[in-house]
VEXMARVO-546898 format. One record per residue (C-alpha): residue in three letters; x, y, z; chain. Coordinates in nm, 3 decimals, padded with zeros to 5 digits. Layout:
VEXMARVO-546898
+-----+---------+---------+---------+----+
:  aa :      xx :      yy :      zz : ch :
+-----+---------+---------+---------+----+
: ALA :       X :       Y :       Z :  A :
...
+-----+---------+---------+---------+----+
//
This chain:
VEXMARVO-546898
+-----+---------+---------+---------+----+
:  aa :      xx :      yy :      zz : ch :
+-----+---------+---------+---------+----+
: UNK : -01.354 :  10.494 :  14.673 :  A :
: UNK : -01.180 :  10.159 :  14.721 :  A :
: UNK : -00.939 :  10.078 :  15.002 :  A :
: UNK : -00.562 :  10.080 :  14.962 :  A :
: UNK : -00.394 :  09.837 :  14.724 :  A :
: UNK : -00.174 :  09.594 :  14.914 :  A :
: UNK :  00.130 :  09.453 :  14.742 :  A :
: UNK :  00.328 :  09.182 :  14.912 :  A :
: UNK :  00.679 :  09.102 :  14.795 :  A :
: UNK :  00.775 :  08.749 :  14.899 :  A :
: UNK :  01.124 :  08.605 :  14.896 :  A :
: UNK :  01.305 :  08.929 :  14.818 :  A :
: UNK :  01.556 :  08.875 :  15.100 :  A :
: UNK :  01.653 :  08.537 :  14.957 :  A :
: UNK :  01.677 :  08.681 :  14.608 :  A :
: UNK :  01.897 :  08.968 :  14.729 :  A :
: UNK :  02.122 :  08.718 :  14.909 :  A :
: UNK :  02.153 :  08.509 :  14.591 :  A :
: UNK :  02.235 :  08.817 :  14.383 :  A :
: UNK :  02.505 :  08.916 :  14.632 :  A :
: UNK :  02.645 :  08.564 :  14.610 :  A :
: UNK :  02.671 :  08.590 :  14.230 :  A :
: UNK :  02.817 :  08.939 :  14.244 :  A :
: UNK :  03.101 :  08.794 :  14.452 :  A :
: UNK :  03.143 :  08.468 :  14.262 :  A :
: UNK :  03.140 :  08.598 :  13.904 :  A :
: UNK :  03.454 :  08.816 :  13.938 :  A :
: UNK :  03.637 :  08.519 :  14.092 :  A :
: UNK :  03.526 :  08.303 :  13.800 :  A :
: UNK :  03.645 :  08.562 :  13.547 :  A :
: UNK :  03.976 :  08.614 :  13.730 :  A :
: UNK :  04.034 :  08.237 :  13.737 :  A :
: UNK :  03.975 :  08.220 :  13.363 :  A :
: UNK :  04.219 :  08.509 :  13.309 :  A :
: UNK :  04.479 :  08.320 :  13.510 :  A :
: UNK :  04.435 :  08.017 :  13.284 :  A :
: UNK :  04.491 :  08.232 :  12.974 :  A :
: UNK :  04.796 :  08.392 :  13.138 :  A :
: UNK :  04.937 :  08.044 :  13.203 :  A :
: UNK :  04.871 :  07.954 :  12.838 :  A :
: UNK :  05.060 :  08.266 :  12.725 :  A :
: UNK :  05.352 :  08.172 :  12.950 :  A :
: UNK :  05.350 :  07.814 :  12.821 :  A :
: UNK :  05.362 :  07.932 :  12.459 :  A :
: UNK :  05.622 :  08.193 :  12.548 :  A :
: UNK :  05.855 :  07.936 :  12.703 :  A :
: UNK :  05.868 :  07.761 :  12.366 :  A :
: UNK :  06.008 :  08.080 :  12.209 :  A :
: UNK :  06.221 :  08.230 :  12.487 :  A :
: UNK :  06.592 :  08.246 :  12.398 :  A :
: UNK :  06.810 :  08.030 :  12.618 :  A :
: UNK :  07.156 :  07.898 :  12.669 :  A :
: UNK :  07.131 :  07.786 :  13.030 :  A :
: UNK :  06.747 :  07.791 :  13.057 :  A :
: UNK :  06.776 :  08.049 :  13.339 :  A :
: UNK :  06.560 :  08.305 :  13.159 :  A :
: UNK :  06.302 :  08.039 :  13.074 :  A :
: UNK :  06.282 :  07.930 :  13.439 :  A :
: UNK :  06.208 :  08.281 :  13.565 :  A :
: UNK :  05.876 :  08.307 :  13.380 :  A :
: UNK :  05.589 :  08.391 :  13.614 :  A :
: UNK :  05.217 :  08.454 :  13.626 :  A :
: UNK :  05.119 :  08.669 :  13.923 :  A :
: UNK :  04.868 :  08.935 :  14.028 :  A :
: UNK :  04.934 :  09.279 :  13.882 :  A :
: UNK :  05.100 :  09.494 :  14.150 :  A :
: UNK :  04.890 :  09.796 :  14.052 :  A :
: UNK :  04.561 :  09.604 :  14.038 :  A :
: UNK :  04.604 :  09.274 :  14.231 :  A :
: UNK :  04.233 :  09.194 :  14.251 :  A :
: UNK :  04.166 :  09.219 :  13.879 :  A :
: UNK :  04.493 :  09.219 :  13.685 :  A :
: UNK :  04.749 :  08.952 :  13.603 :  A :
: UNK :  05.109 :  08.992 :  13.492 :  A :
: UNK :  05.299 :  08.748 :  13.277 :  A :
: UNK :  05.671 :  08.806 :  13.261 :  A :
: UNK :  06.030 :  08.701 :  13.312 :  A :
: UNK :  06.248 :  08.811 :  13.602 :  A :
: UNK :  06.607 :  08.855 :  13.489 :  A :
: UNK :  06.804 :  09.174 :  13.430 :  A :
: UNK :  06.838 :  09.086 :  13.061 :  A :
: UNK :  06.480 :  08.968 :  12.990 :  A :
: UNK :  06.364 :  09.301 :  12.845 :  A :
: UNK :  06.666 :  09.335 :  12.616 :  A :
: UNK :  06.628 :  08.978 :  12.489 :  A :
: UNK :  06.261 :  09.052 :  12.423 :  A :
: UNK :  06.298 :  09.390 :  12.256 :  A :
: UNK :  06.627 :  09.380 :  12.063 :  A :
: UNK :  06.543 :  09.239 :  11.721 :  A :
: UNK :  06.916 :  09.240 :  11.627 :  A :
: UNK :  07.026 :  08.984 :  11.884 :  A :
: UNK :  07.113 :  08.643 :  11.745 :  A :
: UNK :  06.912 :  08.352 :  11.887 :  A :
: UNK :  07.071 :  08.032 :  11.753 :  A :
: UNK :  06.832 :  07.777 :  11.904 :  A :
: UNK :  06.549 :  07.681 :  11.664 :  A :
: UNK :  06.220 :  07.849 :  11.754 :  A :
: UNK :  06.373 :  08.101 :  11.996 :  A :
: UNK :  06.350 :  08.471 :  11.919 :  A :
: UNK :  06.285 :  08.825 :  12.035 :  A :
: UNK :  05.921 :  08.912 :  12.114 :  A :
: UNK :  05.895 :  08.574 :  12.287 :  A :
: UNK :  05.626 :  08.708 :  12.522 :  A :
: UNK :  05.447 :  08.960 :  12.303 :  A :
: UNK :  05.384 :  08.722 :  12.014 :  A :
: UNK :  05.219 :  08.450 :  12.227 :  A :
: UNK :  05.013 :  08.718 :  12.404 :  A :
: UNK :  04.891 :  08.851 :  12.069 :  A :
: UNK :  04.813 :  08.496 :  11.956 :  A :
: UNK :  04.608 :  08.415 :  12.267 :  A :
: UNK :  04.440 :  08.757 :  12.308 :  A :
: UNK :  04.150 :  08.693 :  12.065 :  A :
: UNK :  04.055 :  08.381 :  12.264 :  A :
: UNK :  04.028 :  08.552 :  12.604 :  A :
: UNK :  03.692 :  08.731 :  12.584 :  A :
: UNK :  03.513 :  08.445 :  12.405 :  A :
: UNK :  03.665 :  08.205 :  12.659 :  A :
: UNK :  03.535 :  08.411 :  12.951 :  A :
: UNK :  03.192 :  08.436 :  12.789 :  A :
: UNK :  03.191 :  08.060 :  12.738 :  A :
: UNK :  03.289 :  08.005 :  13.102 :  A :
: UNK :  03.003 :  08.229 :  13.218 :  A :
: UNK :  02.762 :  08.057 :  12.978 :  A :
: UNK :  02.861 :  07.724 :  13.133 :  A :
: UNK :  02.817 :  07.865 :  13.480 :  A :
: UNK :  02.462 :  07.973 :  13.403 :  A :
: UNK :  02.375 :  07.695 :  13.155 :  A :
: UNK :  02.153 :  07.503 :  13.396 :  A :
: UNK :  01.984 :  07.819 :  13.514 :  A :
: UNK :  02.080 :  08.025 :  13.811 :  A :
: UNK :  02.281 :  07.795 :  14.042 :  A :
: UNK :  02.168 :  07.716 :  14.395 :  A :
: UNK :  01.806 :  07.809 :  14.324 :  A :
: UNK :  01.692 :  07.473 :  14.455 :  A :
: UNK :  01.734 :  07.604 :  14.809 :  A :
: UNK :  01.473 :  07.873 :  14.749 :  A :
: UNK :  01.101 :  07.819 :  14.777 :  A :
: UNK :  00.893 :  07.793 :  14.457 :  A :
: UNK :  00.760 :  08.144 :  14.514 :  A :
: UNK :  01.110 :  08.281 :  14.554 :  A :
: UNK :  01.229 :  08.108 :  14.236 :  A :
: UNK :  00.942 :  08.273 :  14.052 :  A :
: UNK :  01.029 :  08.600 :  14.220 :  A :
: UNK :  01.388 :  08.576 :  14.100 :  A :
: UNK :  01.266 :  08.592 :  13.743 :  A :
: UNK :  01.100 :  08.924 :  13.830 :  A :
: UNK :  01.425 :  09.059 :  13.973 :  A :
: UNK :  01.336 :  09.045 :  14.334 :  A :
: UNK :  00.967 :  09.034 :  14.387 :  A :
: UNK :  00.642 :  08.860 :  14.308 :  A :
: UNK :  00.318 :  09.043 :  14.341 :  A :
: UNK :  00.061 :  08.845 :  14.536 :  A :
+-----+---------+---------+---------+----+
//
């Protein structure tokens, strides 16, 4: 009978630390990209929002969702009449390009771009390989490819 088999895992602490780093950074990256799309929706919306005094247009905001501030974003207008102007298709909007559904229509236009945009952002983030790997030893970089360990 042979003696026990000894397996040594080298660099796993560094790999775990790197994974934790990415698990924190990736949501921030995604949230930042969502904010950019929310700003784009607001920009497009402001071109369609009905106005006489521009007050409604000036109250447009992008802010964290009150119910889910870490992961959600709200785009909206803050006047007592914003919802009626948005929903009532019978209101007359004399300025060219202004109309009801001034927020919904831009959101529907931008929506198909959001997921591909986030995927593209993540692809760019990882395009040169896993970032910050240069600080790890050669063995640890090899270990990262094996998800946390290298058998020696």
